[in-house]
ZATOR-315906 format. One record per residue (C-alpha): residue number from 1; x, y, z. Coordinates in Angstrom, 3 decimals, always signed. Layout:
+-----+----------+----------+----------+
| num |        x |        y |        z |
+-----+----------+----------+----------+
| NUM |        X |        Y |        Z |
...
+-----+----------+----------+----------+
//
This chain:
+-----+----------+----------+----------+
| num |        x |        y |        z |
+-----+----------+----------+----------+
|   1 |   -9.978 |  +30.314 |   -3.990 |
|   2 |  -10.343 |  +26.989 |   -5.777 |
|   3 |  -12.733 |  +24.439 |   -4.481 |
|   4 |  -11.435 |  +22.113 |   -1.762 |
|   5 |  -10.507 |  +18.257 |   -2.219 |
|   6 |  -11.559 |  +15.716 |   +0.167 |
|   7 |   -9.664 |  +12.475 |   +0.762 |
|   8 |  -11.280 |   +9.389 |   +2.352 |
|   9 |   -8.121 |   +7.315 |   +3.649 |
|  10 |   -8.488 |   +3.773 |   +4.789 |
|  11 |   -6.672 |   +2.807 |   +7.910 |
|  12 |   -5.437 |   -0.677 |   +7.294 |
|  13 |   -1.747 |   -0.498 |   +7.457 |
|  14 |   +0.191 |   +2.812 |   +6.870 |
|  15 |   +0.309 |   +2.694 |   +3.072 |
|  16 |   -2.915 |   +4.556 |   +2.426 |
|  17 |   -1.979 |   +7.385 |   +4.662 |
|  18 |   +1.470 |   +7.777 |   +3.418 |
|  19 |   +0.323 |   +7.818 |   -0.185 |
|  20 |   -2.355 |  +10.356 |   +0.645 |
|  21 |   +0.212 |  +12.656 |   +2.342 |
|  22 |   +2.695 |  +12.446 |   -0.660 |
|  23 |   -0.079 |  +13.374 |   -3.086 |
|  24 |   -1.481 |  +16.160 |   -0.843 |
|  25 |   +1.980 |  +17.688 |   -0.340 |
|  26 |   +2.197 |  +18.038 |   -4.058 |
|  27 |   -1.133 |  +19.837 |   -4.417 |
|  28 |   -1.159 |  +23.685 |   -4.848 |
|  29 |   -1.031 |  +25.304 |   -1.486 |
|  30 |   -4.215 |  +27.316 |   -2.220 |
|  31 |   -6.171 |  +24.035 |   -2.762 |
|  32 |   -7.776 |  +23.322 |   +0.783 |
|  33 |   -7.744 |  +19.555 |   +1.699 |
|  34 |   -9.731 |  +17.593 |   +4.254 |
|  35 |   -8.906 |  +14.110 |   +5.243 |
|  36 |  -11.549 |  +11.653 |   +6.500 |
|  37 |  -10.089 |   +8.739 |   +8.336 |
|  38 |  -10.671 |   +6.384 |  +11.351 |
|  39 |   -6.898 |   +6.845 |  +12.348 |
|  40 |   -5.999 |  +10.519 |  +12.498 |
|  41 |   -2.873 |   +9.620 |  +14.340 |
|  42 |   -1.390 |   +8.323 |  +10.954 |
|  43 |   -1.114 |  +11.962 |   +9.939 |
|  44 |   +0.776 |  +13.201 |  +13.080 |
|  45 |   +3.623 |  +15.508 |  +12.046 |
|  46 |   +2.210 |  +16.092 |   +8.598 |
|  47 |   +3.442 |  +19.641 |   +7.681 |
|  48 |   +0.870 |  +20.441 |   +5.048 |
|  49 |   -2.178 |  +22.292 |   +6.424 |
|  50 |   -5.120 |  +20.075 |   +6.214 |
|  51 |   -8.380 |  +19.540 |   +8.115 |
|  52 |   -8.704 |  +16.086 |   +9.748 |
|  53 |  -12.278 |  +14.633 |  +10.284 |
|  54 |  -12.098 |  +11.609 |  +12.504 |
|  55 |  -14.461 |   +8.668 |  +11.627 |
|  56 |  -15.572 |   +6.026 |  +13.863 |
|  57 |  -13.516 |   +3.051 |  +14.073 |
|  58 |  -16.023 |   +0.494 |  +12.793 |
|  59 |  -13.762 |   -2.426 |  +13.749 |
|  60 |  -13.824 |   -1.321 |  +17.390 |
|  61 |  -17.615 |   -1.420 |  +17.760 |
|  62 |  -18.555 |   -3.785 |  +20.714 |
|  63 |  -22.275 |   -4.300 |  +19.908 |
|  64 |  -23.180 |   -7.168 |  +17.665 |
|  65 |  -26.329 |   -7.034 |  +15.707 |
|  66 |  -29.142 |   -9.622 |  +16.538 |
|  67 |  -28.712 |  -12.986 |  +14.774 |
|  68 |  -31.540 |  -12.322 |  +12.341 |
|  69 |  -29.903 |   -9.181 |  +11.225 |
|  70 |  -26.359 |  -10.707 |  +11.044 |
|  71 |  -27.893 |  -13.514 |   +8.851 |
|  72 |  -28.897 |  -11.172 |   +6.096 |
|  73 |  -26.955 |  -11.721 |   +2.872 |
|  74 |  -24.760 |   -9.053 |   +1.534 |
|  75 |  -25.744 |   -7.745 |   -1.989 |
|  76 |  -23.252 |   -8.513 |   -4.669 |
|  77 |  -22.824 |   -4.785 |   -5.358 |
|  78 |  -21.332 |   -4.319 |   -1.904 |
|  79 |  -18.456 |   -5.662 |   +0.042 |
|  80 |  -19.019 |   -4.837 |   +3.719 |
|  81 |  -22.619 |   -3.711 |   +4.590 |
|  82 |  -23.885 |   -5.397 |   +7.810 |
|  83 |  -27.165 |   -4.359 |   +8.998 |
|  84 |  -27.840 |   -2.789 |  +12.415 |
|  85 |  -24.191 |   -1.443 |  +12.901 |
|  86 |  -24.362 |   +2.057 |  +14.488 |
|  87 |  -20.764 |   +2.722 |  +13.843 |
|  88 |  -21.140 |   +2.397 |  +10.051 |
|  89 |  -24.223 |   +4.462 |  +10.139 |
|  90 |  -22.350 |   +7.267 |  +12.018 |
|  91 |  -19.454 |   +6.910 |   +9.451 |
|  92 |  -21.810 |   +7.501 |   +6.686 |
|  93 |  -23.527 |  +10.442 |   +8.552 |
|  94 |  -20.216 |  +12.075 |   +9.208 |
|  95 |  -19.153 |  +11.670 |   +5.539 |
|  96 |  -22.449 |  +13.075 |   +4.119 |
|  97 |  -22.408 |  +16.065 |   +6.681 |
|  98 |  -18.854 |  +16.883 |   +5.546 |
|  99 |  -19.640 |  +16.652 |   +1.794 |
| 100 |  -22.721 |  +18.790 |   +2.229 |
| 101 |  -20.810 |  +21.473 |   +4.225 |
| 102 |  -17.666 |  +21.652 |   +2.295 |
| 103 |  -18.932 |  +20.813 |   -1.227 |
| 104 |  -15.566 |  +19.541 |   -2.426 |
| 105 |  -14.587 |  +19.691 |   -6.101 |
| 106 |  -13.360 |  +15.996 |   -5.746 |
| 107 |  -13.715 |  +13.285 |   -3.227 |
| 108 |  -10.666 |  +10.986 |   -3.490 |
| 109 |  -11.557 |   +7.488 |   -2.233 |
| 110 |   -8.590 |   +5.314 |   -1.059 |
| 111 |  -10.177 |   +2.760 |   -0.930 |
| 112 |  -13.914 |   +1.660 |   -0.648 |
| 113 |  -16.418 |   +0.650 |   -3.242 |
| 114 |  -19.146 |   +1.604 |   -0.844 |
| 115 |  -17.900 |   +5.175 |   -0.218 |
| 116 |  -17.442 |   +5.600 |   -3.994 |
| 117 |  -21.110 |   +4.616 |   -4.496 |
| 118 |  -22.169 |   +6.855 |   -1.612 |
| 119 |  -20.392 |   +9.865 |   -3.274 |
| 120 |  -22.163 |   +9.276 |   -6.530 |
| 121 |  -25.521 |   +8.977 |   -4.660 |
| 122 |  -24.735 |  +12.239 |   -2.823 |
| 123 |  -23.958 |  +13.982 |   -6.227 |
| 124 |  -20.226 |  +14.337 |   -5.405 |
| 125 |  -17.585 |  +13.444 |   -8.119 |
| 126 |  -15.301 |  +10.815 |   -6.800 |
| 127 |  -11.777 |   +9.597 |   -7.863 |
| 128 |  -11.120 |   +5.913 |   -6.940 |
| 129 |   -7.688 |   +4.763 |   -6.143 |
| 130 |   -6.631 |   +1.525 |   -8.006 |
| 131 |   -5.144 |   -1.364 |   -6.380 |
| 132 |   -3.968 |   -4.762 |   -7.663 |
| 133 |   -6.067 |   -8.035 |   -7.108 |
| 134 |   -8.910 |   -9.839 |   -8.349 |
| 135 |  -11.334 |   -6.961 |   -8.719 |
| 136 |  -13.768 |   -7.885 |  -11.360 |
| 137 |  -16.586 |   -8.633 |   -9.031 |
| 138 |  -19.717 |   -6.536 |   -9.001 |
| 139 |  -18.901 |   -4.345 |   -6.110 |
| 140 |  -15.603 |   -3.123 |   -7.401 |
| 141 |  -16.916 |   -2.657 |  -11.018 |
| 142 |  -19.864 |   -0.573 |   -9.637 |
| 143 |  -17.474 |   +1.451 |   -7.509 |
| 144 |  -15.214 |   +2.243 |  -10.447 |
| 145 |  -18.242 |   +3.085 |  -12.733 |
| 146 |  -19.518 |   +5.570 |   -9.957 |
| 147 |  -16.314 |   +7.476 |  -10.124 |
| 148 |  -15.423 |  +10.348 |  -12.562 |
| 149 |  -11.866 |   +9.042 |  -12.747 |
| 150 |   -9.342 |   +6.332 |  -11.432 |
| 151 |   -5.868 |   +6.895 |  -10.104 |
| 152 |   -3.275 |   +4.264 |  -10.183 |
| 153 |   -0.215 |   +4.847 |   -7.944 |
| 154 |   +1.848 |   +2.446 |  -10.029 |
| 155 |   +3.385 |   +2.155 |  -13.413 |
| 156 |   +1.209 |   +1.011 |  -16.361 |
| 157 |   +3.569 |   -1.714 |  -16.842 |
| 158 |   +2.233 |   -3.360 |  -13.636 |
| 159 |   -1.333 |   -3.407 |  -14.868 |
| 160 |   -2.953 |   -6.764 |  -14.846 |
| 161 |   -3.644 |   -8.177 |  -18.323 |
| 162 |   -7.174 |   -8.853 |  -17.787 |
| 163 |   -8.212 |   -5.271 |  -16.839 |
| 164 |  -11.050 |   -4.163 |  -19.060 |
| 165 |  -10.342 |   -1.360 |  -21.604 |
| 166 |  -12.877 |   +0.900 |  -20.069 |
| 167 |  -11.095 |   +0.841 |  -16.561 |
| 168 |   -7.699 |   +1.444 |  -18.249 |
| 169 |   -9.284 |   +4.414 |  -20.045 |
| 170 |  -10.552 |   +5.862 |  -16.835 |
| 171 |   -7.191 |   +5.439 |  -15.195 |
| 172 |   -4.477 |   +8.124 |  -14.753 |
| 173 |   -1.194 |   +6.022 |  -14.225 |
| 174 |   +0.911 |   +8.247 |  -12.055 |
| 175 |   +3.818 |   +5.841 |  -11.999 |
| 176 |   +5.438 |   +4.004 |   -9.159 |
| 177 |   +4.781 |   +6.228 |   -6.131 |
| 178 |   +7.369 |   +5.925 |   -3.331 |
| 179 |   +6.512 |   +7.828 |   -0.289 |
| 180 |   +9.935 |   +7.841 |   +1.151 |
| 181 |  +11.913 |  +11.116 |   +0.418 |
| 182 |  +15.198 |  +10.700 |   +2.187 |
| 183 |  +18.524 |  +10.357 |   +0.487 |
| 184 |  +19.587 |   +6.901 |   -0.688 |
| 185 |  +23.146 |   +6.095 |   +0.435 |
| 186 |  +25.563 |   +3.721 |   -1.362 |
| 187 |  +25.963 |   +0.162 |   +0.116 |
| 188 |  +29.128 |   +0.776 |   +1.931 |
| 189 |  +27.928 |   +4.108 |   +3.310 |
| 190 |  +24.590 |   +2.490 |   +4.464 |
| 191 |  +26.520 |   -0.319 |   +6.256 |
| 192 |  +28.804 |   +2.105 |   +8.007 |
| 193 |  +25.747 |   +4.118 |   +9.141 |
| 194 |  +24.122 |   +1.009 |  +10.553 |
| 195 |  +27.434 |   -0.448 |  +11.828 |
| 196 |  +27.094 |   -3.614 |   +9.621 |
| 197 |  +29.868 |   -5.727 |   +8.302 |
| 198 |  +31.253 |   -4.434 |   +5.013 |
| 199 |  +32.021 |   -7.944 |   +3.802 |
| 200 |  +29.275 |  -10.208 |   +4.932 |
| 201 |  +26.222 |  -10.965 |   +2.662 |
| 202 |  +23.301 |   -9.274 |   +4.136 |
| 203 |  +19.631 |  -10.120 |   +3.435 |
| 204 |  +17.034 |   -7.539 |   +4.723 |
| 205 |  +13.580 |   -9.034 |   +5.397 |
| 206 |  +10.673 |   -6.582 |   +5.705 |
| 207 |   +6.974 |   -6.337 |   +5.633 |
| 208 |   +4.544 |   -3.466 |   +6.167 |
| 209 |   +2.057 |   -2.681 |   +9.033 |
| 210 |   -1.033 |   -4.012 |   +7.252 |
| 211 |   -0.772 |   -7.701 |   +8.249 |
| 212 |   +0.382 |   -9.993 |  +11.054 |
| 213 |   +4.060 |   -9.861 |  +10.202 |
| 214 |   +6.743 |  -12.049 |   +8.513 |
| 215 |   +6.469 |  -15.772 |   +9.655 |
| 216 |   +9.569 |  -16.372 |  +11.952 |
| 217 |  +10.024 |  -20.136 |  +11.460 |
| 218 |  +10.893 |  -19.986 |   +7.755 |
| 219 |  +13.553 |  -17.232 |   +8.638 |
| 220 |  +15.228 |  -19.583 |  +11.057 |
| 221 |  +15.465 |  -22.146 |   +8.287 |
| 222 |  +16.993 |  -19.492 |   +6.093 |
| 223 |  +19.535 |  -18.416 |   +8.821 |
| 224 |  +20.358 |  -22.150 |   +9.350 |
| 225 |  +20.960 |  -22.727 |   +5.623 |
| 226 |  +23.229 |  -19.753 |   +5.244 |
| 227 |  +25.214 |  -19.181 |   +8.501 |
| 228 |  +27.619 |  -16.889 |   +6.634 |
| 229 |  +24.814 |  -14.496 |   +5.743 |
| 230 |  +23.299 |  -11.917 |   +8.128 |
| 231 |  +19.606 |  -11.764 |   +8.119 |
| 232 |  +18.064 |   -8.539 |   +9.261 |
| 233 |  +14.288 |   -8.538 |   +9.989 |
| 234 |  +12.415 |   -5.260 |  +10.033 |
| 235 |   +8.785 |   -5.087 |  +11.130 |
| 236 |   +6.730 |   -7.568 |  +13.101 |
| 237 |   +7.107 |  -11.264 |  +12.984 |
| 238 |   +4.720 |  -14.176 |  +13.677 |
| 239 |   +6.140 |  -16.666 |  +16.037 |
| 240 |   +4.773 |  -20.259 |  +16.558 |
| 241 |   +6.771 |  -20.923 |  +19.832 |
| 242 |   +8.956 |  -23.857 |  +18.588 |
| 243 |  +11.451 |  -22.054 |  +16.555 |
| 244 |  +15.265 |  -22.317 |  +17.225 |
| 245 |  +17.008 |  -18.967 |  +17.161 |
| 246 |  +20.339 |  -18.367 |  +15.278 |
| 247 |  +23.125 |  -15.855 |  +15.943 |
| 248 |  +22.965 |  -14.584 |  +12.340 |
| 249 |  +19.245 |  -13.917 |  +12.503 |
| 250 |  +18.607 |  -10.225 |  +13.874 |
| 251 |  +15.052 |   -8.981 |  +14.795 |
| 252 |  +15.188 |   -5.188 |  +14.586 |
| 253 |  +11.478 |   -4.430 |  +14.740 |
| 254 |  +10.225 |   -1.105 |  +13.605 |
| 255 |  +13.026 |   +1.168 |  +12.515 |
| 256 |  +13.199 |   +4.688 |  +11.131 |
| 257 |  +16.191 |   +3.786 |   +8.881 |
| 258 |  +14.174 |   +1.567 |   +6.263 |
| 259 |  +16.025 |   +3.292 |   +3.304 |
| 260 |  +19.545 |   +2.675 |   +4.819 |
| 261 |  +18.736 |   -0.945 |   +5.559 |
| 262 |  +17.643 |   -1.702 |   +1.956 |
| 263 |  +20.549 |   +0.230 |   +0.783 |
| 264 |  +22.850 |   -1.862 |   +2.925 |
| 265 |  +21.350 |   -5.177 |   +1.568 |
| 266 |  +22.619 |   -7.680 |   -1.024 |
| 267 |  +19.032 |   -9.007 |   -1.333 |
| 268 |  +15.704 |   -7.810 |   +0.102 |
| 269 |  +13.016 |  -10.328 |   +0.907 |
| 270 |   +9.743 |   -8.541 |   +1.260 |
| 271 |   +5.935 |   -8.628 |   +0.783 |
| 272 |   +4.396 |   -6.845 |   -2.193 |
| 273 |   +2.503 |   -3.886 |   -0.637 |
| 274 |   +2.697 |   -0.734 |   -2.756 |
| 275 |   +5.084 |   +1.121 |   -0.412 |
| 276 |   +7.516 |   -1.682 |   -0.092 |
| 277 |   +7.640 |   -2.420 |   -3.742 |
| 278 |   +8.331 |   +1.056 |   -4.771 |
| 279 |  +10.863 |   +1.603 |   -1.994 |
| 280 |  +12.886 |   -1.393 |   -3.067 |
| 281 |  +12.583 |   -0.191 |   -6.731 |
| 282 |  +13.709 |   +3.410 |   -5.776 |
| 283 |  +16.846 |   +1.996 |   -4.077 |
| 284 |  +17.526 |   -0.874 |   -6.492 |
| 285 |  +18.224 |   -4.140 |   -4.748 |
| 286 |  +17.614 |   -7.818 |   -5.866 |
| 287 |  +14.040 |   -8.610 |   -4.594 |
| 288 |  +12.638 |  -11.975 |   -3.473 |
| 289 |   +8.860 |  -11.212 |   -3.225 |
| 290 |   +6.820 |  -13.117 |   -0.665 |
| 291 |   +3.268 |  -11.838 |   -0.861 |
| 292 |   +1.123 |  -11.640 |   +2.155 |
| 293 |   -2.577 |  -12.815 |   +2.196 |
| 294 |   -4.716 |   -9.952 |   +1.434 |
| 295 |   -8.383 |   -9.582 |   +0.246 |
| 296 |   -8.860 |  -10.088 |   -3.417 |
| 297 |   -5.324 |  -11.585 |   -3.672 |
| 298 |   -3.978 |   -8.066 |   -3.813 |
| 299 |   -0.419 |   -8.824 |   -3.086 |
| 300 |   -0.282 |  -12.111 |   -4.981 |
| 301 |   -1.510 |  -10.609 |   -8.087 |
| 302 |   +0.940 |   -7.693 |   -7.752 |
| 303 |   +3.724 |  -10.176 |   -7.125 |
| 304 |   +2.836 |  -12.208 |  -10.107 |
| 305 |   +3.191 |   -9.117 |  -12.387 |
| 306 |   +6.577 |   -8.279 |  -10.711 |
| 307 |   +7.782 |  -11.809 |  -11.642 |
| 308 |   +6.413 |  -11.608 |  -15.164 |
| 309 |   +8.297 |   -8.392 |  -15.647 |
| 310 |  +11.453 |   -9.934 |  -14.335 |
| 311 |  +11.529 |   -7.399 |  -11.556 |
| 312 |  +11.421 |  -10.000 |   -8.575 |
| 313 |  +11.594 |  -13.639 |   -7.745 |
| 314 |   +8.114 |  -14.820 |   -6.660 |
| 315 |   +7.932 |  -17.071 |   -3.630 |
| 316 |   +4.208 |  -18.047 |   -3.429 |
| 317 |   +4.713 |  -19.506 |   +0.087 |
| 318 |   +7.631 |  -19.509 |   +2.591 |
| 319 |  +10.017 |  -22.322 |   +2.038 |
| 320 |   +9.447 |  -25.173 |   +4.653 |
| 321 |  +13.106 |  -26.328 |   +4.324 |
| 322 |  +16.634 |  -24.862 |   +4.439 |
| 323 |  +17.683 |  -25.996 |   +0.838 |
| 324 |  +15.787 |  -23.513 |   -1.367 |
| 325 |  +17.178 |  -20.261 |   +0.172 |
| 326 |  +20.710 |  -20.224 |   -1.682 |
| 327 |  +18.924 |  -20.681 |   -5.039 |
| 328 |  +16.293 |  -17.916 |   -4.330 |
| 329 |  +19.014 |  -15.367 |   -3.388 |
| 330 |  +21.114 |  -16.269 |   -6.370 |
| 331 |  +18.163 |  -16.051 |   -8.759 |
| 332 |  +17.325 |  -12.613 |   -7.330 |
| 333 |  +20.826 |  -11.439 |   -7.890 |
| 334 |  +20.769 |  -12.621 |  -11.548 |
| 335 |  +17.712 |  -10.500 |  -12.339 |
| 336 |  +18.081 |   -7.453 |  -14.599 |
| 337 |  +18.135 |   -4.532 |  -12.064 |
| 338 |  +16.600 |   -2.107 |  -14.594 |
| 339 |  +13.344 |   -4.217 |  -14.682 |
| 340 |  +12.592 |   -3.261 |  -11.026 |
| 341 |  +14.051 |   +0.281 |  -11.062 |
| 342 |  +11.809 |   +1.238 |  -14.091 |
| 343 |   +8.715 |   +0.791 |  -11.920 |
| 344 |   +9.658 |   +3.642 |   -9.596 |
| 345 |   +8.831 |   +7.254 |  -10.810 |
| 346 |  +10.274 |  +10.056 |   -8.906 |
| 347 |   +7.438 |  +12.372 |  -10.143 |
| 348 |   +4.556 |  +10.000 |   -9.343 |
| 349 |   +3.138 |  +12.163 |   -6.451 |
| 350 |   +3.518 |  +15.324 |   -8.561 |
| 351 |   +1.782 |  +13.481 |  -11.451 |
| 352 |   -1.103 |  +12.377 |   -9.193 |
| 353 |   -1.581 |  +15.756 |   -7.652 |
| 354 |   -1.552 |  +17.497 |  -11.045 |
| 355 |   -4.163 |  +15.148 |  -12.316 |
| 356 |   -6.506 |  +15.806 |   -9.359 |
| 357 |   -5.993 |  +19.563 |   -9.431 |
| 358 |   -6.677 |  +19.721 |  -13.300 |
| 359 |   -9.728 |  +17.554 |  -12.936 |
| 360 |  -11.003 |  +19.521 |   -9.921 |
| 361 |  -10.990 |  +22.725 |  -12.203 |
| 362 |  -12.131 |  +21.204 |  -15.496 |
| 363 |  -15.080 |  +19.408 |  -14.084 |
| 364 |  -16.539 |  +22.614 |  -12.560 |
| 365 |  -15.784 |  +24.896 |  -15.450 |
| 366 |  -19.029 |  +26.164 |  -16.806 |
+-----+----------+----------+----------+
//
């Protein structure tokens, strides 16, 4: 039997878990897999046989360290390393106990510079998952250098121009990884499935589960500006309490029919998380990209690359008036659709899994 592979999966949003499941599902069945995560429920219903190891939810810890400990500066080589936090100590102990017991061929870290460093200190080969953003700080660079390889779940065309050559050389670009597998209907079929008008312009607005949701007030301005357009909003929204509702603005919340909704749209307005970008690319709809705030400007940097490639129209901040919306939608419709479609790779999960499987064998061949 081949040595097992362990995944550390961050629990911010759903994208990390969905990405892990797509890759793990493509690994050979004989390759045992363990997942370390603070939110095991994200993997409910996953058909592949895996071992789930719950980690403490560090964000839920109620005890605060004494002021003198809280005041200690964080070394540049680390991102989050408070002193006196028992939950973090328990997390590290759980991870080290697992690595010592299982002795995995690879430890896939999605994502944490500290966990990548911990793996190297514990003499375990780690693979770091690459993400966009301003990641030239000491902690990110140390985490990358601590790994035996890096995995980018996006097309190499989306790489940021300032990325050093040594990081590019360490990186396996798997291509645009879309975790959705359902059949993509045509626009007319999708509208019929969702009981939508076959004739009206439809804009679908969506965001992922990693943030606070789409600001509602700018959407009311959009609905007011374009009353002949139906605005379908998927996922959470942020309300300020003073908004005016409009009959062509429909809040649908979380739905299980994301693919059908995107397929039914004339234009999609969305943030720039990995999952959303690649799902829009897979289906192929004009894309207005409104990045959400993230650490290290992750979504903004990805949105900038999308705009530079002609794959999306970048909206750095939500319009504060009604007038820009018609121009934004028309500009998105005028984009070359192949620029966005080329960023999705149907074999990305298989490519990532093959990279991990081969490396897990090659590193341990004596």
